[in-house]
N, C-alpha and C positions, 0 to 999 in steps of 0.2 A: 221648518219652513225653508231654511237654507239648503237642507239636504234634498228637498223636493225640487227646488230651483236648479240645483246642480244636476239632479237626475233628468230634468226636462231638457237642459242644455245638452247633456250627454246623448239623450235620445235623438235630439235634432241633428247633432253632429253625425251620429251613426247613420241616421236615415239619409242625410245629405250625401255622405260619402258613398253609401250603397247606391243611391239614385244616380250619382255622378259616374260611378263605375258602370252602371247599367247603360247609361247614355253612350259612354265610350264604346262599350261592347256592341251595342245595336248599330251605331253609326259606322262602325268599321267592319261589320259582318259582311263577308263576301268581297271585301275590297282587296285589290291586289297590292297596293302600296300602303294601305292602312293609315297610320298617323301622318305619313308624309304629305297626304293631301291637305292637311290643315295648315301647313306652312308653305304650300305651293304658291298660293296667291301673293303673299308679301314677298316671298323669295323671287318669284318671276318679275314682280315690279322692281325689286331691288336690283336684280341683274340687268334689267332693261335700262333703268336710269343710269346705272354704273357704266353700261356699254356706250350710251350716247353722251356721257358727261364731257368727254374730250371735245366733241364738236358742238353740242348744244349748250353746254355750260362750261366752256373752256376758261371763262373768267373766274370760275369758282376755285378758290384755293383754301381748302379746309383741311386742317390736320386730321389724319386718320379718317379720311372721307368715307370709305366703305362702312366703318363702324358708326360714324356720325349718321349716315343715311339709314342703316339697318335699325338703329335705335328709334329713329323717327317713324319709319314705316311700321315697325312691330307695335309701337305704342298706339298709333292710329288704328291699326288692324284690330287690336284687342278691343278698343273702344267700340269700333264698328260691330264686332261680334256680340259684345255685351248688350248694346242697344237693340240690335236686330233680334237676338234670341229672347231677351227679356220682354220685348213687346208682345211676344206670342206665347209666353210661358203658361198663362192662365187659360187662354183659348185652346191651346194644344192639349191641355190636361183637364179640360172641362168635365168630361165623363168621370175621370178619376177623382176629381174634387167632389163631385156630387155623390159618388158611390161610397166614398170612405171619409171618415173623420180623422184628420191628422193635421199636423202643423203645416200650413201652406208655406210658411217661411222656408221649410226644407226644400221646396221646389225651386225657390229662388237661389238658395245657397248651393244646391246640387248643380244647377245650371251654370252658376258662376264658377264653382269648383271644377266642373268639366272643362270650361274655357281656360282656367288657370293651368290645368293639367297640360292642355295643348300649348299654352304660352311658354311652358317650360322648354319645349323644343326650340322655340325662337330664342329664348334666353341662352340655351346651349350654344346656338350659332353665334350669338353676340359674345359670349364668353370665349369661344374658340378664336374669334377675331381679336379680342382683347389680349389673349395669351399670345397669339401670333405676333402682335405688335409689341409684346414685352411690357405691358403696362404693369405698374406696381400692384402688389397684393392688397395694399390698403384701399385702392380704388374699388376693388370688388366688395370690400366691407362697407364702404361709403354708399355703394350702389344699393345696398339693402334698405337705406333710408327711402330711396325712390320706390322700391318694390313694396314696402310696407304702406307708404302713403297712397300710392297708386291703387293698391288693393282695397284700402279703406274707402277711397272715393268711388271705386267701381261697385262696391257693395251698396253704397247710397244711391248711385245712378241706377243700378239694377232694380232696387226697390221702387224708385220713382217711375222708371219706364214700365215696369211690370204693372203698376197701378194705372198709369195713363193708357197702356195698351188695352186694358179691359174696356175702356170707354171710347177710345179713338182708334179706329181700325186702319187709318191712313198713316200712322206714325212711321211705318217702315218705308213708305214712299217718300215721305218728307225727309227722313234721315238719309236715304240714298242720295238725295240732292245735297243735303248739308255736308255729308262726308266727302263728296267730290269737291265742294268748295273748300273744306278744311284742308284737303290734300295739297291745294295750291296756295292757300292763304297762310297756313302754318308753315314755318321754315323747316320743312322736312328734308328737302334735297338742295337747299340753298341757305346762305346766311343772311340774316336781316341787315339791311343798311340803316344806320342811325338817321334819325330826323326825317323819316318818311312816313307816309300815311299808313303803310303796311306795319311799320313798327308800332305806331300808336294803336292800331287795331289789336295787335297781339298782346298789348298790355292788358287787354280785357278778355283774352283767350286762355282759359284754364289749361287746355291741351299744350299750349306753348310752354307754360311753366313746368309741367310734368316732364316734357321732352327735354327742356333745358336742364332740369334737375338730374335726369338720367345721364345726359351727356357730361355735365359738369362733374358728377361723381365718378363715373367710370372712365371717361377719357382724360379729364384734366385733374382729377383728384382734389376737387374743391367743392365747397358748398356756399353758394351765394345766399346771404341771410334774407334778402327780399324774396327771392325765389322760394326759399324754405318756408318763410312765413305765409306766403300766398298758398302754397300747396298744403300746408298744415291746416290753414283756415278753410280752404275749399273742401278738403277731405272731411274735416269735422262737421262743417255745416251741411254738406251733402249727405253724410251718414245720418245726422240728426233729422233732417227733413225727410229723407227716404224712409226711416223707421216710423216717423210720425204719420206720414201720408199712408204708408202701407198698412200699418196697424189700425188706422182709422177706417179704411175702406175695405179691408180684406173680408170682413163679415158679410159683405154684399156680393163677393165674387161668384159664389155658387148660384146666385139668382140671375146673374148677368151673362153667364156662359151657357 
């Protein structure tokens, strides 16, 4: 029994990796700049905000501000990609799902793995900035806490959005609005002022905790226990809910696409 379960997990991993590589190859076929296009959007926004900082945000005095900014933008950018791509995974592979019998989970994992491959390029830029600033090596190790918890939460989110996307076609339109709001409400290019309505709102904003964890570990070399507890709890609950919802409804996907 155990050997069969291990074999099934191995098959899912191999299929997910194969599909992720196929997506990377197809999406970059004929492209002049290849993978660079995937980081162009957050990089362009990063350079724009950095350029206007002195005039538009001259009152902002944040240590290692370029690194502070890039962490926030890359985190939000990955969440956006996960939500938008997950919402269309089943619909875009409808013919494939009906024609073949295989683990639908692998489609979700492969799409997420594909996005994580691309996120590595942004992490590379972040690490280059951190090295440029001479941050301690221990900070990079602590940063792994954020990467692990963030990845777990994204798996759960991907399962949830994939399931919702089968039933609700407007999810991408809704998220486009929500992501724009999050860009300005979440402290991505500014610091929160204490005792404000914005600070109270962000106490209920999971994205704020993940960005804070990333900045605390890599920039400041510390781990706030409240932030850690919230991110661990959110990651665990999201993964459990995502698996439960997806496994409950996935048998109906072929009928609905």
